[in-house]
C-alpha positions in Angstrom: 102.5 136.9 99.4 104.0 133.6 100.7 101.2 131.2 100.0 103.3 129.1 97.7 106.5 129.2 99.9 107.2 127.3 103.0 110.0 127.9 105.4 112.2 130.8 106.4 115.8 129.6 106.3 115.2 126.5 104.3 112.6 127.5 101.9 110.5 125.7 99.3 108.6 127.5 96.6 106.3 125.2 94.6 104.6 125.7 91.2 102.4 123.9 88.8 99.0 122.2 88.4 97.9 118.6 88.3 97.4 118.5 84.6 99.7 121.3 83.4 103.1 120.6 81.6 104.6 119.9 85.0 105.1 120.7 88.6 108.3 122.0 90.2 110.0 124.0 92.9 112.8 126.1 94.0 114.7 125.2 97.3 116.6 128.2 98.8 118.8 128.1 101.8 120.2 124.6 101.4 123.7 124.6 102.6 126.6 124.1 100.0 128.7 121.0 99.9 125.9 118.5 100.6 126.4 115.3 98.8 123.2 114.6 96.9 122.2 110.9 97.0 120.1 110.6 93.8 119.3 106.9 94.5 117.8 108.0 97.8 115.8 110.7 96.1 114.5 108.3 93.5 113.3 105.9 96.3 111.6 108.6 98.2 109.7 109.7 95.0 108.7 106.1 94.3 107.2 105.9 97.8 104.9 108.8 97.1 104.1 108.3 93.4 100.6 106.9 92.3 99.9 103.5 91.0 102.0 101.7 93.6 99.1 99.5 95.1 95.5 98.5 94.5 94.3 101.4 96.7 96.1 104.3 95.1 95.3 106.4 91.9 96.0 104.5 88.7 97.7 107.5 87.2 101.0 106.3 86.0 103.8 108.9 86.6 107.5 108.2 86.7 108.1 111.2 88.8 111.6 111.8 87.6 113.2 115.0 88.8 115.1 117.2 86.4 117.4 119.6 88.2 118.0 123.0 86.7 120.4 124.6 89.1 122.0 124.5 92.4 123.9 121.1 92.0 127.4 120.8 90.6 129.4 117.6 90.5 127.0 115.8 92.8 127.1 118.4 95.4 124.9 121.4 96.4 126.4 124.9 95.6 124.4 126.9 98.1 122.5 128.5 95.3 118.7 127.9 94.7 118.0 124.4 93.6 115.4 124.6 90.8 113.7 121.5 89.6 110.8 120.3 87.5 108.7 117.0 87.3 106.9 116.5 84.1 103.2 115.4 84.1 103.2 112.4 81.8 99.8 110.7 82.3 97.2 113.4 82.8 93.7 112.5 81.4 91.9 115.9 81.3 88.9 114.4 79.5 87.9 112.8 82.9 87.1 116.3 84.2 85.0 117.6 81.4 81.7 116.8 83.2 82.6 118.8 86.2 84.1 122.0 84.8 80.9 123.9 85.8 80.0 121.8 88.9 81.3 121.8 92.4 82.4 118.4 93.6 81.4 117.7 97.3 84.2 118.4 99.8 86.7 119.5 97.1 88.3 123.0 96.7 86.4 123.6 93.5 83.9 126.1 95.1 86.4 127.9 97.4 89.1 128.3 94.5 86.3 129.5 92.2 85.1 132.2 94.7 88.7 133.3 95.4 90.4 133.2 92.0 87.5 133.1 89.4 89.7 131.6 86.7 90.6 128.1 87.8 92.2 125.1 86.2 89.7 122.5 87.2 91.5 119.5 85.5 92.6 117.0 88.2 92.0 119.6 90.9 94.5 121.9 89.4 96.7 123.6 92.1 94.7 122.1 94.9 95.6 118.4 93.7 97.8 116.2 95.9 100.0 116.0 92.8 101.7 119.1 94.1 103.0 117.0 97.1 105.7 115.4 94.9 107.5 118.7 95.0 107.5 118.6 98.8 109.1 115.1 98.7 112.0 116.5 96.6 112.7 119.3 99.2 112.1 116.9 102.1 114.7 114.5 100.7 117.3 117.2 100.8 116.3 118.1 104.2 116.5 114.4 105.3 120.1 114.3 103.8 121.0 117.2 106.0 119.5 115.6 109.0 121.0 112.2 108.5 124.4 113.9 108.7 123.5 115.1 112.1 122.2 111.6 113.2 118.5 112.6 113.1 116.0 110.2 111.7 112.3 110.4 110.8 110.0 107.5 110.4 106.3 107.7 109.6 103.8 104.9 109.3 100.0 104.2 109.1 98.7 103.8 112.6 95.0 103.7 111.8 92.6 103.3 108.8 89.0 103.5 109.6 88.5 101.7 113.0 91.6 99.4 112.5 94.5 100.8 114.5 97.8 99.5 115.8 97.9 98.3 119.4 101.7 98.4 120.1 103.4 101.3 121.8 105.5 103.9 120.1 108.6 102.2 121.7 107.7 98.8 120.2 107.4 99.9 116.5 109.7 98.0 114.2 110.5 100.6 111.4 111.9 97.9 109.2 108.3 96.5 108.8 106.8 99.7 107.5 107.7 99.3 103.8 106.9 95.6 103.7 103.2 96.4 103.9 101.3 97.9 101.1 99.3 100.0 103.7 102.6 101.0 105.4 101.5 99.7 108.8 104.3 98.1 110.8 102.0 95.7 112.8 101.4 92.7 110.5 98.1 91.4 111.9 96.5 95.0 111.8 98.0 95.7 108.3 96.2 92.6 107.0 92.9 93.8 108.4 93.4 97.2 106.8 94.1 95.6 103.5 90.9 93.5 103.5 88.9 96.5 104.7 90.2 98.7 101.9 89.3 96.0 99.4 85.7 96.3 100.6 85.8 100.1 100.4 87.1 99.9 96.8 84.4 97.5 95.7 81.7 99.8 97.1 83.2 102.8 95.2 83.7 104.7 98.4 86.8 106.0 100.4 88.1 106.1 104.0 90.5 108.1 106.1 93.0 107.3 108.8 96.1 108.4 110.7 99.8 108.7 110.1 102.1 108.7 113.2 105.6 110.2 112.8 108.6 109.7 115.1 111.7 111.8 115.1 114.8 110.4 116.9 118.2 111.9 117.5 117.1 115.6 117.9 119.0 117.3 120.6 117.3 119.5 123.2 116.8 123.2 122.6 115.3 123.1 119.1 112.3 125.4 118.8 111.2 128.8 120.0 108.9 130.0 122.8 105.5 131.6 122.5 104.3 132.0 119.0 107.0 130.0 117.2 106.8 126.7 119.2 108.2 123.5 117.6 104.8 121.8 117.7 103.1 124.8 116.2 105.4 124.8 113.2 104.9 121.1 112.9 101.2 121.5 113.0 101.4 124.2 110.5 103.4 121.9 108.2 101.1 119.0 108.5 97.9 120.9 108.1 99.2 122.2 104.8 99.1 118.6 103.3 95.9 117.9 101.2 93.3 116.1 103.1 94.9 116.6 106.5 92.2 117.3 109.1 93.8 117.0 112.6 97.1 117.1 114.4 98.1 116.1 118.0 101.4 115.2 119.6 102.7 113.2 122.7 99.7 111.8 124.7 97.5 114.2 122.6 93.8 113.9 122.7 93.9 110.4 124.2 95.7 111.9 127.2 92.8 114.1 128.3 91.4 111.3 130.6 94.7 111.2 132.6 95.5 113.2 135.7 98.6 115.3 135.9 100.1 112.9 138.3 99.8 110.3 135.6 100.8 112.3 132.7 103.7 114.4 133.9 107.1 113.2 132.6 109.5 112.8 135.5 113.1 113.9 134.9 115.8 111.3 135.5 119.5 111.1 134.9 120.8 108.2 132.8 124.3 107.8 131.4 125.1 111.3 132.4 122.3 112.7 130.5 119.1 114.2 131.7 116.0 112.5 130.1 112.4 111.8 131.1 111.2 108.6 132.5 108.1 108.7 130.3 107.5 110.7 127.1 103.8 111.9 127.3 105.1 115.4 126.1 106.0 113.9 122.8 109.7 115.2 123.1 108.5 118.9 123.2 108.1 121.1 126.3 107.5 124.8 126.3 107.6 124.6 122.4 111.3 123.4 122.5 112.7 119.8 122.0 113.9 118.0 125.2 116.0 115.3 123.4 113.4 112.6 123.8 111.9 111.2 120.6 109.3 113.6 119.1 106.2 111.8 118.1 102.9 113.1 116.6 99.8 112.0 114.7 98.1 113.5 111.6 94.5 112.7 110.8 93.5 112.4 107.1 90.0 112.6 106.0 88.4 110.1 103.5 89.3 110.9 99.9 86.7 113.4 98.5 86.6 111.8 95.1 84.4 108.8 95.1 82.5 107.0 92.3 79.2 107.0 94.1 76.7 109.4 92.7 76.2 112.5 94.8 74.0 115.7 94.8 75.6 119.1 94.3 75.0 122.4 92.5 76.6 124.0 89.4 78.2 127.6 89.2 74.6 129.0 88.6 73.4 127.3 91.8 71.3 124.7 90.1 70.9 121.4 91.8 72.5 118.5 89.9 73.8 115.0 90.3 77.5 114.2 89.9 79.5 110.9 89.5 83.2 111.6 89.6 85.3 109.9 87.1 89.1 109.9 87.0 91.8 108.0 89.1 91.8 108.4 92.8 93.1 107.0 96.0 90.7 104.9 98.0 92.6 106.0 101.1 95.3 108.8 101.1 97.1 107.6 104.3 99.6 105.1 102.9 100.9 107.6 100.3 100.7 110.5 102.9 103.5 108.7 104.9 106.5 110.0 102.8 104.8 113.4 102.6 104.5 113.7 106.3 108.2 112.8 106.7 109.2 115.4 104.1 107.3 118.2 105.7 108.7 117.2 109.1 112.3 117.2 107.6 111.8 120.6 106.1 110.4 122.0 109.3 113.3 120.6 111.4 116.1 121.8 109.1 114.5 125.3 108.9 114.9 125.4 112.8 118.4 124.0 112.7 119.6 126.5 110.3 118.1 129.3 112.3 120.0 128.1 115.4 123.2 128.0 113.5 
C-alpha cells in the first residue's frame, strides 16, 4: 500500500500526526553529491509554518528539521534521507469536546469509518501539519531543479471574489513575499487583507486559488496517455489538504473561446521553436513543450470555524458543536510553498525517470 508514499523515482514517505511526538519522512531516490543549502531549507519551512500572520493558525512551531541519515559533510549520499520535525506546541485539550463528534466537512467521519481507531487530536493524520514534511522533500527537489535552471513560483491569485487582474506574463515574482497574503498585485493584496480581517471578526473562513508557474523546463518531459504531466501535477495538487480543484493553461476560463482563438501557433524565435501564445499552459499531449507551465489550484474555505454548527456524534445523535483550537482563516497564503513543493517533487520524479 502506497497511501503514505508519493513519487516513483524521487519518493517521499511521510509519517506522524498533528499532536503526536512529531512528524517526519524519508526521501528515497535523491541523487548523491547534491549540496544541501540549509539556509534555503529553513526559509522554505518558515514560509509554510503557522503563526506567520493574523490569518494563520496561532500554533507556534519552530519547524526545525532534524536529519537522521542521507547527508554527509553537507552533501547528499544517495541513500535514504530520513528526518523528523518535533511537535512543540500541540494543545490536545482543545479537542476533548469533539472526540465523539464529527466536525462538518472534516475527515473525522470518513477516517472513523475506514480505520476505527483514530487520533482525533488536531485532525491527527489528516491535519495540514503533515504538509511540513512535503516542504522538506520539495526543498531538496527545488535544489535539484535550480541546478538545471528550472524555477517554480506560486502565489495567491484569488481569495473570495478578489482576484488579480494582471496576466501571467506580467507577474512580478519579487512582490509575492512582500505581501502577508502572498499576492503579487499590491492593490488586490490590500483588498484581500481587509476582507480577511472581516472574515476573522465574524469567526468564519474563506477559500481561494493558488497559481503556480514553472519556467526553464525543456520540451519532452512527461508521458503520453495515462501518465501525462498535467495528470501527475493534478494528482500531486489534489493530495494537498483543502484542495478542491485543478486546471492548467486557459483552463475552465477558456471554454468560451473557439479553437481558432485558443490554438497556440508555433513560431521560430532565436533558432528555437516556441508558441506565440500559451493557452496550453506549457503542456501538449501530456508532455512539456518548453513554454512556461502554469496551473491553478482551488482551495476550499477552512473547515474549522468558531461559529456554532449542527452535527451528529458517533451514535448518530444530533448535537451542536463549536470548534475550539487554532486554525487558518484562509489556507491559501500558507498553501503557496506547499504547491511549489509538490510541483518540484513531481518534476524531479519525471526528470529522474528520463535520465
